[in-house]
C-alpha positions as CSV (number, residue, x, y, z in Angstrom):
1,M,38.9,-93.7,135.5
2,D,35.2,-94.6,136.0
3,W,32.6,-92.7,134.1
4,K,31.3,-90.8,137.2
5,T,34.7,-89.2,137.7
6,R,34.9,-88.4,134.0
7,F,31.5,-86.8,134.2
8,S,32.4,-84.6,137.2
9,D,35.6,-83.6,135.6
10,K,33.8,-82.5,132.4
11,V,31.1,-80.4,133.9
12,V,31.7,-76.7,133.4
13,L,29.7,-73.5,133.2
14,P,28.3,-72.8,129.7
15,E,30.6,-69.8,129.3
16,E,33.6,-71.8,130.2
17,A,32.8,-74.6,127.7
18,I,32.5,-72.0,124.9
19,R,35.7,-70.3,125.8
20,R,37.6,-73.6,126.1
21,V,36.4,-75.2,122.9
22,I,35.3,-72.7,120.2
23,R,37.8,-70.8,118.2
24,P,37.3,-67.9,115.8
25,G,36.3,-69.2,112.4
26,D,34.9,-72.5,113.7
27,I,31.8,-74.1,112.3
28,I,29.5,-75.2,115.1
29,G,26.9,-77.8,114.3
30,G,23.7,-78.2,116.3
31,A,21.3,-81.0,116.8
32,M,17.9,-80.3,115.1
33,T,14.4,-79.7,116.5
34,C,14.1,-80.1,120.3
35,G,17.6,-81.7,120.5
36,F,19.1,-78.3,119.9
37,P,20.7,-77.0,123.2
38,Q,19.0,-74.2,125.0
39,V,21.8,-72.9,127.3
40,L,24.8,-73.2,125.1
41,P,23.6,-70.9,122.3
42,E,23.0,-68.1,124.9
43,A,26.6,-68.5,126.0
44,I,27.8,-68.3,122.4
45,V,25.8,-65.1,121.9
46,Q,27.4,-63.6,125.0
47,Y,30.9,-64.1,123.4
48,A,29.9,-63.5,119.8
49,E,32.2,-60.5,119.3
50,E,35.2,-62.4,120.7
51,L,34.4,-65.4,118.6
52,S,33.9,-63.4,115.4
53,G,33.8,-65.4,112.2
54,I,32.1,-68.5,113.6
55,T,29.4,-70.3,111.6
56,I,26.4,-72.1,113.3
57,M,24.8,-74.8,111.2
58,H,21.7,-76.8,111.9
59,G,18.2,-78.0,110.8
60,I,14.9,-76.8,112.2
61,V,15.1,-75.5,115.8
62,V,12.1,-75.6,118.1
63,G,12.2,-73.0,120.9
64,N,14.9,-70.5,121.6
65,A,17.3,-69.4,118.8
66,P,19.1,-66.3,120.2
67,H,21.9,-66.5,117.6
68,Y,19.4,-65.3,114.9
69,A,19.2,-61.8,116.4
70,P,19.9,-59.4,113.5
71,H,22.6,-57.5,115.4
72,L,24.8,-60.6,115.6
73,S,25.0,-61.0,111.8
74,K,28.4,-59.3,111.7
75,H,29.9,-61.9,114.1
76,I,28.0,-65.1,113.4
77,K,27.4,-66.7,110.0
78,L,24.2,-68.8,109.8
79,R,23.8,-71.9,107.7
80,N,20.4,-73.7,107.6
81,I,19.5,-77.1,106.2
82,F,15.8,-76.3,106.9
83,V,14.0,-73.0,107.1
84,F,11.5,-72.4,109.9
85,D,9.8,-69.6,111.8
86,A,12.8,-68.3,113.6
87,T,15.1,-68.3,110.6
88,R,12.8,-67.3,107.7
89,D,13.5,-63.6,108.0
90,A,17.2,-64.2,108.3
91,V,17.3,-66.2,105.0
92,R,15.1,-63.6,103.3
93,E,17.4,-60.7,104.5
94,G,20.6,-62.5,103.5
95,R,21.8,-63.0,107.1
96,A,21.5,-66.8,106.7
97,D,22.2,-69.3,103.9
98,Y,19.9,-72.2,103.1
99,V,21.3,-75.5,101.9
100,P,18.8,-77.7,100.0
101,M,19.4,-81.4,100.6
102,Y,17.5,-84.6,100.8
103,F,17.2,-85.5,104.4
104,Y,18.7,-89.0,104.1
105,E,21.8,-87.6,102.3
106,M,22.8,-85.2,105.1
107,P,24.9,-87.6,107.2
108,E,27.0,-88.5,104.2
109,C,27.8,-84.8,103.6
110,W,29.6,-84.8,106.9
111,R,31.2,-88.2,106.5
112,N,32.4,-87.4,102.9
113,G,33.8,-84.0,103.8
114,I,31.3,-82.0,101.8
115,W,30.3,-80.3,105.1
116,K,32.6,-79.6,107.9
117,T,31.8,-79.2,111.6
118,D,34.5,-78.3,114.2
119,V,32.2,-78.4,117.3
120,T,28.9,-80.2,117.8
121,M,26.3,-79.1,120.4
122,I,23.7,-81.6,121.6
123,Q,21.1,-81.8,124.4
124,V,21.0,-85.1,126.3
125,S,19.4,-86.8,129.2
126,P,21.4,-87.5,132.4
127,P,23.6,-90.6,132.3
128,D,22.4,-94.0,133.3
129,V,24.2,-96.4,135.7
130,D,26.7,-97.2,132.9
131,G,27.4,-93.6,131.9
132,Y,25.2,-93.5,128.8
133,M,23.2,-90.4,128.1
134,S,20.3,-90.4,125.6
135,L,19.8,-88.0,122.6
136,G,16.1,-88.2,123.6
137,V,13.7,-86.7,121.2
138,T,16.0,-86.2,118.2
139,V,18.6,-88.4,116.5
140,G,18.5,-87.2,112.9
141,Y,21.9,-86.3,111.5
142,T,23.5,-85.8,115.0
143,P,25.7,-89.0,115.1
144,A,27.4,-88.2,111.8
145,M,28.0,-84.7,112.8
146,M,29.6,-85.9,116.1
147,E,31.8,-88.3,114.2
148,V,33.7,-85.6,112.3
149,S,33.8,-82.9,115.0
150,R,36.9,-81.9,116.9
151,A,34.9,-81.5,120.0
152,V,31.4,-82.3,121.4
153,L,29.6,-80.1,123.9
154,A,26.6,-81.7,125.6
155,E,23.9,-79.9,127.6
156,V,22.5,-82.3,130.2
157,N,18.8,-81.8,130.8
158,P,16.9,-83.9,133.3
159,N,13.7,-83.2,131.4
160,M,15.0,-85.0,128.3
161,P,13.4,-88.4,127.9
162,R,15.5,-91.5,127.5
163,T,14.5,-93.1,124.2
164,H,15.4,-96.4,122.6
165,G,17.2,-97.1,119.3
166,E,20.5,-95.6,118.4
167,T,20.3,-92.7,120.9
168,M,23.0,-93.4,123.3
169,V,26.0,-91.1,123.9
170,H,28.6,-92.2,126.5
171,V,30.2,-89.7,128.8
172,S,33.5,-90.5,127.2
173,Q,32.3,-89.3,123.8
174,V,31.8,-85.7,125.1
175,D,34.5,-83.1,125.8
176,Y,32.5,-80.9,128.1
177,L,29.2,-81.0,129.8
178,V,27.0,-78.1,130.9
179,E,23.9,-78.4,133.1
180,G,20.5,-77.2,132.0
181,D,17.1,-77.7,133.5
182,R,14.6,-76.3,131.1
183,P,11.5,-78.0,129.7
184,V,12.0,-79.7,126.4
185,P,10.3,-77.4,123.8
186,T,6.9,-78.6,122.8
187,V,4.5,-78.0,119.9
188,P,0.7,-77.9,120.7
189,R,-1.8,-80.1,119.0
190,S,-3.5,-78.7,116.0
191,K,-7.2,-78.3,115.5
192,P,-8.2,-79.4,112.1
193,D,-10.8,-77.2,110.4
194,E,-13.5,-78.3,107.9
195,V,-11.1,-78.2,104.9
196,S,-8.5,-80.3,106.7
197,Q,-11.1,-82.8,107.8
198,A,-12.4,-83.2,104.3
199,I,-8.9,-83.8,103.0
200,G,-8.4,-86.3,105.8
201,R,-11.4,-88.3,104.8
202,Y,-10.2,-88.6,101.2
203,V,-6.7,-89.5,102.1
204,A,-7.9,-92.1,104.7
205,E,-9.7,-93.9,101.9
206,L,-6.4,-94.6,100.3
207,V,-5.0,-96.4,103.4
208,D,-5.6,-100.1,103.5
209,D,-5.5,-102.2,106.6
210,G,-2.0,-103.3,107.3
211,S,-0.4,-100.3,105.7
212,T,2.6,-98.5,107.2
213,L,2.4,-94.7,107.5
214,Q,4.7,-91.8,107.1
215,I,2.9,-88.7,108.3
216,G,3.9,-85.4,109.9
217,I,2.5,-82.8,112.1
218,G,-0.2,-80.2,111.5
219,A,-3.9,-79.9,110.7
220,I,-4.0,-82.1,107.6
221,P,-1.9,-84.9,109.1
222,D,-3.9,-84.9,112.3
223,A,-7.2,-84.9,110.3
224,V,-6.0,-87.9,108.3
225,L,-5.1,-89.7,111.6
226,N,-8.5,-88.8,113.0
227,C,-10.1,-90.6,110.1
228,L,-8.1,-93.9,110.6
229,T,-9.6,-95.0,113.9
230,E,-11.5,-97.9,112.3
231,H,-8.5,-99.2,110.4
232,K,-6.6,-102.3,111.6
233,D,-2.9,-103.3,112.0
234,L,-1.3,-100.1,110.8
235,G,2.4,-99.5,111.1
236,L,4.5,-96.3,111.6
237,H,7.8,-95.6,109.8
238,T,8.2,-91.8,109.6
239,E,10.8,-89.0,110.0
240,M,8.6,-87.3,112.6
241,F,6.5,-88.9,115.4
242,S,3.6,-86.6,116.5
243,D,0.7,-86.7,119.0
244,G,-1.8,-87.9,116.4
245,A,0.2,-91.1,115.8
246,M,0.5,-91.6,119.5
247,D,-3.3,-91.5,119.8
248,L,-3.6,-94.3,117.2
249,L,-1.0,-96.3,119.1
250,N,-2.9,-96.0,122.3
251,K,-6.1,-97.2,120.6
252,G,-4.3,-100.2,119.0
253,V,-5.0,-99.0,115.5
254,I,-1.2,-98.6,114.9
255,N,0.3,-101.8,116.3
256,N,3.1,-102.4,113.8
257,A,2.1,-106.1,113.7
258,R,2.1,-106.3,109.9
259,K,5.2,-104.2,109.2
260,S,7.7,-105.8,106.9
261,Y,10.7,-103.8,108.3
262,M,11.2,-103.8,112.1
263,P,7.8,-105.2,112.9
264,Y,6.2,-104.2,116.3
265,K,8.4,-101.1,116.3
266,S,7.5,-97.5,115.5
267,V,10.6,-96.3,113.6
268,V,11.3,-92.6,113.6
269,T,14.2,-90.2,113.6
270,F,12.7,-87.4,115.8
271,L,9.7,-86.6,118.0
272,L,7.8,-83.3,117.9
273,G,4.7,-82.6,119.9
274,T,3.5,-82.2,123.4
275,K,5.0,-83.3,126.7
276,E,2.5,-86.1,126.7
277,L,4.2,-87.5,123.6
278,Y,7.7,-87.2,125.1
279,D,6.5,-89.0,128.2
280,Y,5.0,-91.7,126.0
281,A,8.4,-92.3,124.3
282,H,10.4,-92.2,127.6
283,E,11.9,-95.7,128.2
284,N,9.4,-97.1,125.6
285,P,11.1,-100.0,123.7
286,S,8.4,-100.0,121.0
287,V,9.5,-96.5,119.8
288,V,12.8,-96.7,118.1
289,L,14.8,-93.6,117.1
290,L,17.4,-94.1,114.4
291,P,19.8,-91.9,112.5
292,V,18.0,-90.3,109.5
293,E,19.8,-92.4,106.9
294,K,18.4,-95.5,108.5
295,V,14.8,-94.1,108.4
296,T,14.3,-91.9,105.3
297,H,16.6,-93.6,102.8
298,P,14.2,-94.6,100.0
299,M,15.6,-98.2,99.9
300,V,14.9,-98.5,103.7
301,I,11.4,-97.1,103.4
302,A,10.7,-99.5,100.5
303,Q,11.3,-102.5,102.8
304,N,7.9,-101.8,104.2
305,D,5.1,-103.3,102.1
306,K,2.0,-101.1,101.5
307,M,4.0,-98.0,102.5
308,V,1.8,-94.9,102.5
309,A,3.6,-91.5,102.5
310,I,1.5,-88.4,103.2
311,N,3.0,-85.0,102.6
312,S,1.9,-81.5,102.0
313,A,2.6,-78.7,99.5
314,L,2.3,-75.0,98.9
315,Q,1.4,-75.4,95.2
316,V,0.9,-78.1,92.6
317,D,0.9,-77.0,88.9
318,L,-1.1,-78.6,86.1
319,Y,2.0,-80.6,85.1
320,G,1.9,-82.2,88.5
321,Q,5.1,-80.5,89.8
322,V,5.0,-80.0,93.6
323,N,6.4,-76.9,95.3
324,A,6.6,-77.5,99.1
325,E,9.3,-75.0,99.9
326,T,9.0,-71.5,98.5
327,I,6.5,-68.7,98.1
328,G,7.8,-67.1,95.0
329,T,11.5,-66.4,95.7
330,L,11.0,-66.6,99.5
331,Q,12.4,-69.8,101.0
332,F,9.5,-70.8,103.4
333,S,10.6,-74.2,104.6
334,G,12.8,-77.0,103.2
335,V,13.0,-80.2,101.3
336,G,12.9,-82.3,104.4
337,G,12.0,-86.0,103.9
338,Q,9.2,-85.4,101.3
339,V,11.1,-86.8,98.3
340,D,12.7,-89.5,100.3
341,F,9.3,-90.9,101.3
342,V,7.6,-90.3,97.9
343,R,10.3,-92.4,96.2
344,G,10.4,-94.9,99.0
345,A,6.7,-95.5,98.8
346,T,6.9,-95.8,95.1
347,L,9.5,-98.6,95.5
348,S,7.4,-100.3,98.2
349,K,5.3,-103.3,97.2
350,G,1.7,-101.9,97.2
351,G,3.0,-98.5,98.2
352,K,1.3,-95.1,97.7
353,S,2.4,-91.5,98.1
354,V,-0.1,-88.7,98.6
355,I,0.4,-84.9,98.3
356,A,-2.4,-83.3,100.4
357,L,-3.1,-79.6,100.3
358,P,-6.0,-77.2,100.7
359,S,-7.3,-76.0,97.3
360,T,-6.8,-72.3,98.2
361,A,-4.6,-70.0,100.2
362,A,-4.9,-66.4,101.5
363,N,-8.5,-66.8,102.8
364,G,-9.7,-68.4,99.6
365,T,-8.4,-65.7,97.2
366,V,-5.5,-67.7,95.7
367,S,-5.6,-71.2,94.1
368,R,-3.0,-73.7,95.2
369,I,-3.6,-75.6,92.0
370,V,-1.9,-73.4,89.4
371,P,-1.2,-73.4,85.7
372,Y,2.5,-72.9,86.4
373,L,4.5,-72.6,89.6
374,D,5.0,-69.0,90.6
375,Y,8.0,-67.1,89.4
376,G,11.0,-68.0,91.5
377,S,9.4,-71.1,93.0
378,V,11.3,-74.4,93.1
379,V,10.2,-77.9,92.3
380,T,10.4,-80.1,95.4
381,T,8.9,-83.2,94.0
382,S,9.0,-83.8,90.2
383,R,5.9,-84.6,88.2
384,C,7.2,-88.1,87.4
385,D,7.4,-88.9,91.2
386,V,3.9,-87.7,92.1
387,H,1.3,-90.4,92.7
388,Y,-1.9,-89.1,94.4
389,V,-2.9,-85.5,95.0
390,A,-5.7,-84.6,97.4
391,T,-7.6,-81.5,98.3
392,E,-10.9,-81.0,100.0
393,Y,-12.6,-81.6,96.7
394,G,-11.3,-85.0,96.1
395,V,-8.2,-87.1,95.3
396,V,-6.7,-88.0,91.9
397,N,-4.1,-90.4,90.7
398,L,-1.6,-88.9,88.3
399,K,0.5,-92.1,87.7
400,G,0.5,-93.1,84.1
401,K,-1.5,-90.1,82.9
402,S,-0.6,-87.9,79.9
403,V,0.2,-84.3,80.4
404,R,-3.4,-83.3,79.4
405,E,-5.0,-86.1,81.5
406,R,-3.1,-85.1,84.7
407,A,-4.0,-81.4,84.1
408,E,-7.7,-82.3,83.7
409,A,-7.5,-84.4,86.9
410,L,-6.0,-81.6,88.9
411,V,-8.5,-79.1,87.7
412,S,-11.3,-81.4,89.0
413,I,-10.0,-81.1,92.6
414,A,-9.3,-77.3,92.4
415,H,-11.6,-74.9,94.1
416,P,-14.7,-74.4,91.9
417,R,-14.1,-70.7,91.8
418,F,-10.8,-71.3,89.8
419,R,-11.7,-74.3,87.6
420,D,-12.8,-72.4,84.5
421,E,-9.6,-70.3,84.6
422,L,-7.5,-73.4,85.1
423,A,-9.2,-75.3,82.4
424,K,-8.2,-72.6,79.8
425,A,-4.6,-73.2,80.8
426,I,-4.6,-77.0,80.3
427,P,-1.5,-77.9,78.1
């Protein structure tokens, strides 16, 4: 049977796919970010009472997440491996569980049986002439989840770009296909403010020509990228590829020419940004999307000489401990790839890792440099892992410093309003 016949035989309505495949008590895994389906979750919600006892598990979702409606909590269990806007209330209210995990370790949790998934839901491009569909903007942990699932449901979306790397899914690997035609969810460009721009200038000074970058999305990452326009021969090896990095690629600042690992390729595990970014990656062989364990594993990252990892935080205490996840006991985000890249950069020849954050929060009323992390807060990156810390008041290197020396350094980049108070708390 040729793939076209198989494809036609597998196309069903979303409601039919759900009724044929999902059983009460099943664990349903979803691709993360913009790879999460848009039509299939709505069909699950429609039959939630009938499918009572199912669990839906996934990382961050961008766009529609109808299964998080409070009234569905008695029918659908929710399991998050990252916390984001649509799920934060559910985690706080006990309607969803959060599972902390280093990003690169997630695939092995499925392969080793630590996590179970009965059905995987993905969103893909239409098939090519050989019957291969593309995972498009997100690979992440999806291949591992598909490997262990009893069934795979694919939402075929003509708006999903076809990307290079390990993104191909053949029609024969899918049990049922449903058709969708919605825009791939996007995230608008940020507008860095004066604080972000000041941080960006300090961080950019740490980046040497020929360095390879890991950098995310948001005001501070975009500000850093805006300050790198005069640099030469930069590379890109990052979990997330955003519009700011695309701008430097278009200008030739990032050309990947001096990368040690996969030279001339931008290596990522997912894209997140505007439609312009997705169009840039479509059929672009210089952008390579790989499974997360082949991107964020510290030993893979370390293969890039002069690796510079740039991450953010909610708080840094005077011991150098970094909290990037919680506000007190509230789980605000997740571990993500921060620790993966901090350690990978440390292992890299000439590598550097930077924790960049504004000096204050809550309109300047609260210091983000604190004597001790708030009650209930977690340590995302340990003090022994931290290298550089940057605020709008400067950048300090904590490597090799004593407890007192690192505290004094951190006080020097705190907001002036809080320095005297912090100085009294120096261990």
